[in-house]
C-alpha positions as CSV (number, residue, x, y, z in Angstrom):
1,M,12.3,26.4,11.3
2,A,12.8,22.8,13.4
3,E,10.3,20.6,12.5
4,N,9.0,18.1,15.3
5,L,9.3,14.1,14.2
6,P,6.5,11.8,15.8
7,Y,8.3,9.2,18.0
8,S,7.2,6.2,20.4
9,T,8.8,5.8,23.7
10,S,7.7,2.3,23.8
11,V,8.7,0.7,20.1
12,G,8.0,-2.2,21.1
13,T,5.0,-2.4,22.9
14,L,4.0,-0.2,19.5
15,I,5.2,-3.3,17.4
16,K,3.6,-5.3,20.2
17,M,0.0,-3.6,19.5
18,L,-0.2,-3.4,15.9
19,E,0.7,-7.5,15.7
20,K,-2.2,-7.6,18.2
21,I,-4.2,-5.1,15.7
22,K,-4.5,-8.1,13.0
23,S,-6.2,-11.0,14.8
24,A,-8.7,-8.7,17.2
25,S,-12.0,-7.6,15.5
26,V,-12.6,-4.1,14.2
27,P,-14.2,-2.2,17.1
28,E,-16.5,0.9,17.0
29,R,-13.9,3.2,19.3
30,F,-9.8,2.3,19.5
31,T,-10.1,3.5,23.0
32,Q,-8.0,2.4,26.1
33,D,-11.0,0.2,27.5
34,F,-10.5,-1.6,23.7
35,V,-6.4,-2.1,24.3
36,S,-6.7,-3.0,27.8
37,T,-9.5,-5.9,27.2
38,K,-9.5,-7.0,23.9
39,L,-5.9,-6.9,23.2
40,T,-4.6,-7.8,27.0
41,M,-2.2,-5.3,26.7
42,K,-2.2,-3.0,30.1
43,G,-0.3,0.2,31.5
44,G,0.6,3.6,30.8
45,T,3.0,2.6,28.3
46,A,0.0,0.6,25.9
47,A,-2.1,3.5,26.4
48,A,0.6,6.1,25.3
49,C,0.5,4.5,21.9
50,I,-2.9,5.5,21.0
51,P,-1.6,8.9,20.0
52,F,1.1,7.3,18.0
53,L,-1.6,5.5,16.1
54,K,-3.8,8.9,15.5
55,K,-0.3,9.7,13.8
56,M,0.0,7.3,11.7
57,G,-3.6,7.6,10.3
58,F,-5.1,4.4,11.2
59,V,-7.2,5.8,14.3
60,A,-9.3,9.0,13.7
61,S,-9.4,12.0,16.0
62,D,-13.0,10.3,17.4
63,G,-11.3,7.1,18.1
64,S,-12.5,5.3,15.0
65,P,-10.5,2.7,13.1
66,T,-9.9,4.2,9.5
67,E,-9.6,2.3,6.0
68,L,-5.8,2.6,6.6
69,Y,-6.5,0.5,10.1
70,K,-8.5,-1.9,8.2
71,E,-6.4,-1.9,5.8
72,F,-3.7,-3.1,7.4
73,R,-5.6,-6.1,9.1
74,N,-6.0,-7.5,5.5
75,P,-2.5,-9.7,5.4
76,H,-1.7,-9.4,2.2
77,K,-1.7,-5.2,2.5
78,S,-0.2,-5.2,6.4
79,R,3.0,-4.0,5.4
80,I,1.8,-1.6,2.4
81,A,-0.6,0.1,4.8
82,V,2.9,0.3,7.7
83,G,4.9,2.4,4.3
84,K,1.6,4.7,3.8
85,A,1.5,5.6,7.5
86,F,5.3,6.0,7.2
87,K,5.4,8.6,4.6
88,K,2.9,10.0,6.3
89,L,4.5,10.0,9.5
90,Y,8.0,11.2,8.0
91,Q,7.0,13.3,5.7
92,K,9.1,16.4,6.3
93,L,12.0,13.7,6.1
94,Y,11.0,12.8,2.2
95,E,11.2,16.6,1.3
96,M,14.8,16.5,2.2
97,N,15.6,12.8,0.4
98,E,13.0,10.7,-1.3
99,Y,14.0,7.8,-0.2
100,I,14.9,8.0,3.0
101,H,13.3,4.7,3.9
102,D,16.4,3.6,1.9
103,A,18.9,5.8,3.9
104,S,21.8,4.5,6.3
105,D,21.2,5.3,10.1
106,Q,23.4,7.4,10.3
107,E,22.4,9.2,7.2
108,I,18.7,9.6,9.0
109,L,20.0,10.6,12.2
110,G,22.1,13.1,10.2
111,M,18.3,14.6,8.5
112,I,16.8,14.1,11.8
113,V,19.0,16.3,13.8
114,E,19.3,18.8,10.4
115,C,15.2,18.8,10.7
116,T,14.4,19.2,14.8
117,G,17.1,21.0,15.7
118,G,17.7,18.5,18.2
119,E,20.7,17.2,19.9
120,K,22.6,13.8,18.1
121,T,22.9,12.4,21.2
122,S,19.4,12.9,22.7
123,T,17.0,10.7,23.9
124,V,14.2,12.3,21.8
125,T,16.8,12.3,18.7
126,K,17.5,8.5,19.6
127,S,13.8,7.6,20.2
128,T,12.9,9.1,16.6
129,L,15.4,7.0,15.0
130,T,13.8,4.0,17.1
131,T,10.7,4.4,15.9
132,L,11.4,4.8,12.5
133,N,13.8,2.0,12.0
134,A,11.1,-0.6,13.6
135,L,8.3,0.9,11.0
136,R,10.2,0.4,8.5
137,K,11.4,-3.0,8.8
138,I,7.6,-4.2,8.8
139,S,6.7,-1.5,5.4
140,D,6.6,-2.4,1.8
141,F,7.6,0.4,-0.1
142,D,7.1,-1.1,-3.3
143,T,4.1,-2.6,-3.9
144,E,2.2,0.7,-3.4
145,A,3.9,2.0,-6.4
146,E,2.6,-0.9,-8.4
147,D,-0.8,-0.6,-7.4
148,G,-1.3,3.5,-8.6
149,L,0.1,2.2,-11.8
150,E,-2.7,-0.3,-12.0
151,A,-5.2,2.1,-10.6
152,S,-4.4,5.0,-13.4
153,E,-4.2,2.2,-16.1
154,V,-7.9,1.4,-14.9
155,H,-8.6,5.7,-15.0
156,T,-7.6,6.1,-18.1
157,G,-10.8,6.2,-19.7
158,K,-10.2,3.8,-23.0
159,N,-13.0,1.9,-23.9
160,P,-12.6,-1.6,-23.6
161,S,-14.6,-2.7,-26.6
162,T,-13.3,-0.4,-28.8
163,D,-9.1,-1.3,-28.2
164,P,-9.3,-4.7,-26.7
165,I,-6.0,-5.9,-28.4
166,L,-4.2,-3.4,-25.9
167,Q,-5.6,-4.9,-23.2
168,I,-3.1,-6.4,-20.9
169,P,-4.5,-9.5,-19.3
170,H,-4.9,-11.8,-15.8
171,Q,-7.5,-14.2,-17.0
172,N,-9.5,-15.4,-19.7
173,Q,-7.0,-17.3,-22.2
174,A,-8.0,-18.6,-25.1
175,P,-5.2,-20.3,-27.8
176,L,-6.7,-19.8,-31.1
177,Q,-5.4,-21.5,-34.5
178,H,-5.0,-20.5,-37.7
179,Q,-3.8,-22.0,-41.0
180,S,-2.1,-20.0,-43.9
181,S,-3.3,-21.4,-47.4
182,R,0.6,-22.2,-47.8
183,G,0.3,-25.0,-45.3
184,I,2.0,-23.2,-42.3
185,N,0.0,-23.9,-38.8
186,L,0.2,-20.5,-36.7
187,A,-1.0,-21.1,-33.2
188,Y,-1.9,-17.8,-31.3
189,T,-2.4,-17.6,-27.9
190,I,-4.3,-14.2,-27.0
191,N,-5.3,-13.0,-23.7
192,L,-8.7,-11.3,-23.1
193,N,-9.6,-8.8,-20.2
194,L,-13.1,-8.9,-21.3
195,P,-15.2,-5.8,-19.7
196,A,-18.1,-6.2,-17.4
197,T,-21.0,-6.0,-19.3
198,K,-24.5,-8.2,-20.7
199,D,-24.3,-5.6,-23.6
200,I,-23.2,-8.9,-26.4
201,E,-22.4,-5.6,-29.3
202,V,-19.1,-5.3,-27.5
203,F,-17.7,-8.7,-27.3
204,N,-18.9,-9.2,-31.2
205,A,-17.2,-5.8,-31.9
206,I,-14.0,-7.2,-29.5
207,F,-13.7,-10.8,-31.8
208,K,-14.6,-8.7,-35.0
209,S,-11.5,-6.8,-34.1
210,L,-9.4,-9.7,-33.3
211,K,-10.3,-11.4,-37.0
212,E,-9.3,-8.3,-39.0
213,H,-6.4,-7.3,-37.5
214,I,-4.9,-10.7,-35.8
215,L,-6.7,-13.8,-37.5
216,G,-7.1,-12.1,-41.1
217,D,-10.0,-13.3,-43.5
């Protein structure tokens, strides 16, 4: 069964609108008035981008900006947010090729034709490819996977106080030194990712474990 794929007939306007969204304040509702007044983008092509932003997951059905919209406004997460939207928009193509974002134009064109049942030279097919290419150029498809790995590590259920040595540190680095009975000086750099707690027993357990397993008696 043929599937419809989302596309914009005004890709240049869409990309320009996305750039303006980054610097404008978050509205209560993303409306045509907001677009024309706050984003200073008037005309039918600008108004036509609103439904596409809803398909991207940036704007909810009631017009309210979503969390993905707010994430996109963060300069450090903009490309990641567009990458998430890209995967939402082209889910059907991902079912055909999980690396669709890295495929060549000809490969993507072939999958669009196969998915939609449209003609290779039709305006809709060309607009679909143009929209897809414009979005993948401003997307980050790799960082999201790294963030997901970190999230899975956080929710493993491990108690940092019982397994402190296995933690991957980001801060609280402190070099410790230990001298053996043979007069050889050994220096260790032990990185601790300490849990957010006021319970002194947690820290006692951590340093006790360090002494027993790393420093020795």
